[in-house]
C-alpha positions as CSV (number, residue, x, y, z in Angstrom):
1,M,-38.8,88.5,-10.8
2,R,-35.7,86.8,-9.3
3,R,-35.0,87.9,-5.7
4,N,-31.2,87.6,-5.4
5,K,-31.1,83.9,-5.3
6,L,-27.7,82.6,-4.4
7,Y,-26.0,80.0,-6.6
8,L,-23.0,77.7,-6.1
9,V,-23.2,78.4,-2.4
10,R,-21.6,75.1,-1.4
11,F,-19.2,74.9,-4.4
12,P,-16.1,76.5,-2.7
13,A,-16.5,74.5,0.5
14,M,-17.0,71.3,-1.5
15,V,-13.9,71.8,-3.6
16,R,-11.8,72.5,-0.5
17,R,-13.3,69.3,1.1
18,T,-12.0,67.4,-1.9
19,G,-8.5,68.8,-1.2
20,M,-8.7,67.6,2.4
21,N,-9.9,64.2,1.3
22,V,-7.1,63.8,-1.2
23,S,-4.5,64.8,1.4
24,N,-5.9,62.0,3.6
25,Y,-6.1,59.7,0.6
26,K,-2.3,60.2,0.0
27,T,-1.5,59.3,3.6
28,N,-3.8,56.2,3.1
29,I,-1.9,55.1,0.0
30,L,1.4,55.4,1.9
31,L,0.0,53.3,4.8
32,L,-1.3,50.7,2.3
33,N,2.1,50.6,0.7
34,S,3.6,49.9,4.2
35,Y,1.3,47.0,4.8
36,V,1.8,45.5,1.3
37,T,5.6,45.7,1.8
38,G,5.3,44.0,5.2
39,I,3.1,41.3,3.8
40,V,5.0,40.4,0.7
41,T,8.5,40.6,2.3
42,T,7.7,38.4,5.3
43,S,9.2,34.9,5.4
44,L,7.4,32.6,7.9
45,P,9.6,31.0,10.5
46,T,10.8,27.4,11.0
47,F,9.2,26.2,14.2
48,N,10.7,23.8,16.8
49,I,7.1,22.8,17.7
50,L,4.6,23.4,14.9
51,P,1.2,24.8,15.9
52,E,-1.6,22.3,15.1
53,N,-3.1,24.4,12.4
54,Y,0.1,25.8,10.9
55,A,-0.5,24.2,7.5
56,E,-3.8,26.0,7.1
57,Y,-2.2,29.2,8.3
58,L,0.6,28.8,5.8
59,K,-1.9,28.3,3.0
60,F,-3.9,31.4,3.8
61,Y,-0.9,33.6,4.5
62,G,0.5,32.5,1.1
63,A,-2.8,33.6,-0.4
64,A,-2.5,36.9,1.4
65,Q,0.9,37.5,-0.1
66,L,-0.4,36.7,-3.6
67,E,-3.3,39.1,-3.1
68,A,-1.0,41.9,-1.9
69,K,0.9,41.5,-5.2
70,K,-2.3,41.3,-7.1
71,W,-3.4,44.6,-5.5
72,V,-0.2,46.2,-6.8
73,K,-0.7,44.8,-10.3
74,T,-4.4,45.5,-10.7
75,I,-5.5,48.3,-8.4
76,Y,-2.5,50.4,-7.1
77,T,-1.9,52.1,-10.5
78,N,-5.5,53.3,-10.6
79,L,-5.4,54.5,-7.0
80,I,-2.2,56.6,-7.4
81,M,-3.7,58.4,-10.4
82,V,-6.7,59.9,-8.4
83,P,-5.0,63.2,-7.4
84,G,-3.8,63.7,-11.0
85,V,-7.3,63.0,-12.4
86,I,-8.8,65.5,-9.9
87,A,-6.2,68.1,-10.8
88,D,-6.8,67.7,-14.5
89,R,-10.6,67.8,-14.2
90,T,-10.6,70.7,-11.7
91,G,-8.3,72.6,-14.1
92,I,-10.7,72.1,-17.0
93,T,-13.6,73.1,-14.8
94,Q,-11.8,76.3,-13.8
95,K,-11.2,77.1,-17.5
96,T,-14.8,76.4,-18.4
97,L,-16.1,78.6,-15.6
98,N,-13.7,81.4,-16.6
99,D,-15.1,81.1,-20.1
100,A,-18.6,81.3,-18.8
101,Q,-17.7,84.6,-17.0
102,T,-16.8,86.2,-20.3
103,Y,-20.3,85.6,-21.5
104,L,-21.7,86.8,-18.2
105,E,-20.1,90.1,-18.8
106,R,-21.9,90.5,-22.1
107,I,-25.2,89.4,-20.5
108,I,-24.8,92.0,-17.7
109,L,-24.3,94.7,-20.3
110,K,-27.1,93.4,-22.5
111,P,-29.5,91.0,-20.8
112,D,-31.2,90.1,-24.1
113,D,-28.0,88.9,-25.8
114,G,-29.4,85.5,-26.7
115,F,-26.1,84.2,-28.1
116,A,-24.3,85.0,-24.8
117,V,-27.0,83.4,-22.7
118,M,-26.8,80.2,-24.9
119,M,-23.0,80.0,-24.7
120,F,-23.2,80.6,-20.9
121,Q,-25.5,77.7,-20.6
122,Q,-23.3,75.6,-22.8
123,D,-20.3,76.3,-20.5
124,L,-22.3,75.2,-17.5
125,K,-23.2,71.9,-19.3
126,D,-19.6,71.4,-20.3
127,A,-18.5,71.9,-16.7
128,Q,-21.1,69.3,-15.6
129,A,-19.8,66.9,-18.3
130,V,-16.2,67.2,-17.0
131,I,-17.4,66.6,-13.4
132,D,-19.5,63.6,-14.6
133,N,-16.4,62.1,-16.1
134,M,-14.5,62.5,-12.8
135,I,-17.4,61.0,-10.8
136,S,-17.6,58.1,-13.2
137,T,-13.8,57.4,-13.0
138,N,-13.8,57.4,-9.2
139,Q,-17.0,55.3,-9.1
140,L,-15.4,52.7,-11.3
141,L,-12.4,52.6,-9.0
142,L,-14.6,52.3,-5.9
143,D,-16.5,49.4,-7.5
144,Q,-13.2,47.7,-8.3
145,L,-12.1,48.0,-4.7
146,N,-15.4,46.7,-3.4
147,D,-15.3,43.7,-5.8
148,Y,-11.7,43.0,-5.0
149,Q,-12.3,43.1,-1.2
150,S,-15.4,41.0,-1.3
151,T,-14.1,38.3,-3.6
152,S,-10.5,38.1,-2.6
153,L,-9.7,39.6,0.8
154,D,-12.6,38.8,3.2
155,I,-12.1,35.0,3.2
156,I,-8.4,35.3,3.8
157,Q,-8.9,37.9,6.5
158,D,-11.5,35.8,8.4
159,N,-9.5,32.6,8.2
160,L,-6.2,34.1,9.4
161,K,-8.0,35.8,12.3
162,C,-9.7,32.5,13.2
163,L,-6.5,30.5,12.9
164,T,-4.4,32.8,15.1
165,E,-7.1,33.0,17.7
166,T,-6.9,29.2,18.0
167,M,-3.1,29.4,18.3
168,M,-3.3,32.0,21.0
169,A,-5.7,29.7,23.0
170,G,-3.2,26.8,23.0
171,A,-2.1,25.2,26.3
172,D,1.5,26.2,25.9
173,V,0.8,29.8,25.2
174,D,0.4,32.6,27.8
175,E,-1.9,35.0,26.0
176,R,-1.1,37.9,28.4
177,K,2.6,37.8,27.5
178,I,1.9,37.6,23.8
179,A,-0.7,40.4,24.1
180,E,1.9,42.6,25.9
181,L,4.5,41.9,23.2
182,I,2.0,42.7,20.4
183,S,0.8,45.8,22.2
184,R,4.4,47.1,22.2
185,I,4.7,46.4,18.5
186,N,1.4,48.2,18.0
187,A,2.7,51.2,19.9
188,L,5.6,51.4,17.6
189,E,3.3,51.2,14.6
190,R,1.1,54.0,16.1
191,D,4.1,56.2,16.5
192,I,4.9,55.6,12.8
193,K,1.4,56.3,11.7
194,S,1.3,59.6,13.6
195,Q,4.5,60.6,11.8
196,T,3.1,59.4,8.4
197,A,0.6,62.2,8.4
198,S,3.4,64.7,8.8
199,V,5.4,63.1,6.1
200,V,2.8,64.1,3.5
201,G,4.1,67.6,4.1
202,G,7.6,66.4,3.2
203,S,9.3,67.2,6.5
204,L,10.0,63.7,7.7
205,L,11.3,60.4,6.5
206,V,9.1,57.4,6.8
207,V,9.9,53.7,6.6
208,T,7.0,51.3,5.9
209,G,6.4,47.7,6.8
210,I,7.1,48.5,10.4
211,V,5.3,45.5,12.0
212,M,7.2,42.8,10.1
213,C,10.5,44.5,10.4
214,S,10.1,45.1,14.1
215,L,9.9,41.3,14.5
216,A,12.9,40.8,12.3
217,L,14.9,43.2,14.3
218,F,13.9,41.9,17.7
219,T,13.3,38.2,17.2
220,G,15.5,37.4,14.1
221,W,12.3,36.4,12.4
222,G,10.8,38.0,9.3
223,T,11.5,40.1,6.3
224,V,13.7,39.7,3.3
225,A,14.8,43.3,3.2
226,G,15.0,44.2,6.8
227,I,15.2,47.9,7.1
228,A,16.4,48.2,3.5
229,G,14.0,48.3,0.6
230,A,13.0,51.9,1.1
231,V,10.4,53.6,-0.9
232,A,11.0,57.2,-1.8
233,C,8.3,59.8,-2.9
234,G,9.7,63.2,-3.4
235,G,11.1,64.2,-0.1
236,I,9.5,61.2,1.6
237,A,11.4,58.0,2.3
238,I,9.3,54.9,2.9
239,A,11.1,51.6,3.5
240,G,10.3,48.0,4.3
241,G,10.9,48.4,8.0
242,S,10.3,51.3,10.3
243,I,10.2,55.1,10.6
244,V,13.4,56.9,11.0
245,G,14.2,60.6,11.0
246,T,14.2,63.6,13.4
247,S,11.8,61.8,15.8
248,S,13.7,58.5,15.9
249,R,14.4,58.8,19.7
250,K,10.8,57.6,20.3
251,I,11.3,54.8,17.8
252,M,14.4,53.6,19.8
253,D,12.4,53.7,23.0
254,D,9.7,51.6,21.5
255,K,12.3,49.2,20.3
256,E,13.6,48.8,23.9
257,E,10.0,48.2,25.2
258,I,9.6,45.4,22.6
259,K,12.8,43.7,23.7
260,N,11.6,43.8,27.3
261,A,8.3,42.2,26.4
262,Q,10.0,39.7,24.2
263,A,12.3,38.5,27.0
264,K,9.2,37.4,29.0
265,C,8.0,35.1,26.2
266,S,9.2,31.6,25.4
267,L,10.6,31.0,21.9
268,Y,7.3,29.2,21.0
269,E,5.3,32.2,22.3
270,Q,7.5,34.6,20.2
271,D,6.7,32.5,17.2
272,I,3.0,32.6,17.9
273,A,3.2,36.4,18.4
274,A,5.0,36.7,15.1
275,L,2.3,34.7,13.3
276,K,-0.4,36.8,14.9
277,T,1.3,40.0,14.0
278,A,1.7,38.8,10.4
279,A,-2.1,38.1,10.3
280,D,-2.8,41.4,12.0
281,T,-0.8,43.2,9.2
282,F,-3.1,41.7,6.6
283,D,-6.1,42.6,8.7
284,K,-4.9,46.2,8.9
285,F,-4.3,46.2,5.2
286,C,-8.0,45.3,4.7
287,L,-9.2,47.9,7.2
288,Q,-7.0,50.5,5.5
289,M,-8.7,49.6,2.3
290,D,-12.1,50.4,4.0
291,E,-10.7,53.8,4.8
292,M,-9.6,54.3,1.2
293,K,-13.1,53.4,0.0
294,G,-14.5,55.9,2.4
295,Y,-12.4,58.7,1.0
296,L,-13.3,57.8,-2.6
297,A,-17.0,57.7,-1.7
298,D,-16.8,61.2,-0.1
299,I,-14.9,62.6,-3.2
300,I,-17.8,61.3,-5.3
301,E,-20.4,62.8,-3.0
302,V,-18.7,66.1,-3.0
303,W,-18.4,66.4,-6.8
304,Q,-22.0,65.2,-7.2
305,T,-23.1,68.1,-5.0
306,I,-21.0,70.5,-7.2
307,H,-22.5,68.9,-10.4
308,D,-26.0,69.4,-9.0
309,E,-25.4,73.1,-8.1
310,L,-24.2,73.8,-11.6
311,G,-27.3,72.0,-12.9
312,E,-29.6,74.2,-10.7
313,L,-28.0,77.3,-12.2
314,H,-28.3,76.0,-15.7
315,N,-31.9,75.0,-15.3
316,D,-32.9,78.4,-13.8
317,V,-31.2,80.3,-16.7
318,E,-32.8,78.0,-19.3
319,E,-36.3,78.3,-17.8
320,A,-36.4,82.0,-16.7
321,S,-33.3,83.9,-17.7
322,Q,-35.5,86.8,-18.9
323,E,-36.6,87.2,-15.2
324,F,-33.0,87.7,-14.0
325,S,-32.3,91.3,-13.0
326,R,-28.9,92.9,-13.4
327,Q,-28.3,92.3,-9.7
328,D,-29.1,88.6,-10.2
329,W,-26.6,88.3,-13.0
330,E,-23.9,90.1,-10.9
331,Q,-24.6,87.6,-8.1
332,V,-24.1,84.8,-10.5
333,R,-20.8,86.3,-11.7
334,S,-19.6,86.7,-8.1
335,S,-20.4,83.0,-7.4
336,L,-18.6,81.9,-10.6
337,Q,-15.5,83.9,-9.8
338,S,-15.3,82.4,-6.4
339,A,-15.8,78.9,-7.7
340,A,-13.2,79.3,-10.4
341,E,-10.6,80.7,-8.0
342,V,-11.1,77.8,-5.6
343,C,-10.7,75.4,-8.6
344,G,-7.4,77.1,-9.4
345,R,-6.1,76.6,-5.9
346,I,-7.1,73.0,-5.7
347,T,-5.5,72.3,-9.1
348,V,-2.2,73.5,-7.6
349,W,-2.7,71.7,-4.4
350,M,-3.4,68.4,-6.2
351,G,-0.1,68.8,-8.0
352,D,1.6,69.0,-4.6
353,L,-0.1,65.8,-3.6
354,D,1.0,63.8,-6.7
355,I,1.8,60.2,-5.8
356,S,2.1,58.8,-9.3
357,D,5.9,58.2,-9.1
358,I,6.6,56.4,-5.9
359,Q,10.0,54.8,-6.1
360,A,11.8,51.9,-4.3
361,T,15.4,52.0,-3.3
362,D,17.8,49.4,-1.9
363,A,19.4,52.1,0.3
364,V,20.2,50.7,3.8
365,I,18.4,52.9,6.4
366,A,18.4,52.3,10.2
367,P,16.6,53.8,13.2
368,G,18.7,56.5,14.8
369,M,20.2,57.8,11.6
370,T,20.2,61.6,11.1
371,E,18.3,63.2,8.2
372,E,21.6,63.9,6.6
373,E,22.7,60.3,6.9
374,I,19.5,59.2,5.5
375,R,19.8,61.5,2.5
376,T,23.3,60.2,1.9
377,A,22.1,56.6,2.0
378,L,19.2,57.3,-0.3
379,K,21.5,59.1,-2.8
380,A,23.8,56.1,-2.8
381,G,21.0,53.6,-3.3
382,N,19.5,52.2,-6.6
383,T,15.9,53.0,-7.3
384,I,13.1,51.3,-9.2
385,S,9.3,51.8,-9.2
386,F,7.3,50.6,-6.2
387,E,5.4,48.2,-8.4
388,E,8.7,46.6,-9.7
389,Y,10.0,46.4,-6.2
390,I,7.0,44.5,-4.8
391,L,6.5,42.2,-7.8
392,A,10.2,41.3,-7.7
393,V,10.1,40.1,-4.1
């Protein structure tokens, strides 16, 4: 005799956890876009005094730019499809669980209805198959990211870091002054990242590639697009420069701090700082990729848990359905109802997190503009897909 065994206990929490992960995943995509934009739109400076290892740096930074474009061509499209894939598979899972409930109603009324029990089991297997497909899709993407990072990114990342450390240790360089300038630039970036999380809700406008553009703004060194080259995603504006919007007062304060730190550095030190910041942007791109892999791995783990819970229920029904009491079947029905309802909410949520149509615009956007001014500028700008924008640089 079954004794009110609970099924699918972790299912609702696991599905909600997926929603949280995908929300973070979307923010991660936007940050990766910002770093890619900064990397590919950066033009290295003409030096008065070339650093000793500049030729090596130039080689590896050129490789970094090629890899950033490769990321857009080979991986980006797969990454932005993840919320849509989860929405689609979760919707199918909800439909399958709802179908299973119709057979449960028959079983509760007539426990020896063999056809209803068989179809109920089939629905559970079908739901598992859908989840298997989602797990496999995400695992293939995770494997692709791991392979890309280990074969393409790690060598460039290590070499750029080593080369800039050597530059910083040069006799004509005051590391403390450069460190202060870079810390101000990093503070600006942190302010932007803190706003990026809010942008996912659609209430702010974000501009990406902040590090490279900050150098272009304050040293005359850097990007092709400056603060133009915005990327728009629904109500979000992401550009090849810096964050603007209702909180732009903080951005302007950061800008002033960078100017003050810059004034303490020689022109040569400013150039070294620029090279280190460029290398740091690639480093952050790689670290952000690690975060992306973590979210994917967690999504896989969550849905594997859901898959296993459905499997446990299927196996118990297959092995001992005749031992289920009416109360047991009603408990199963309650669990399935809860699981199906959560799937429905997540399907809607995933739709709100859609990032499959990120666009680039040539609208000119500057720190300090009001939201209305930004909307007007975006409306007047020309748009193309983010992939086209990056690959055309």
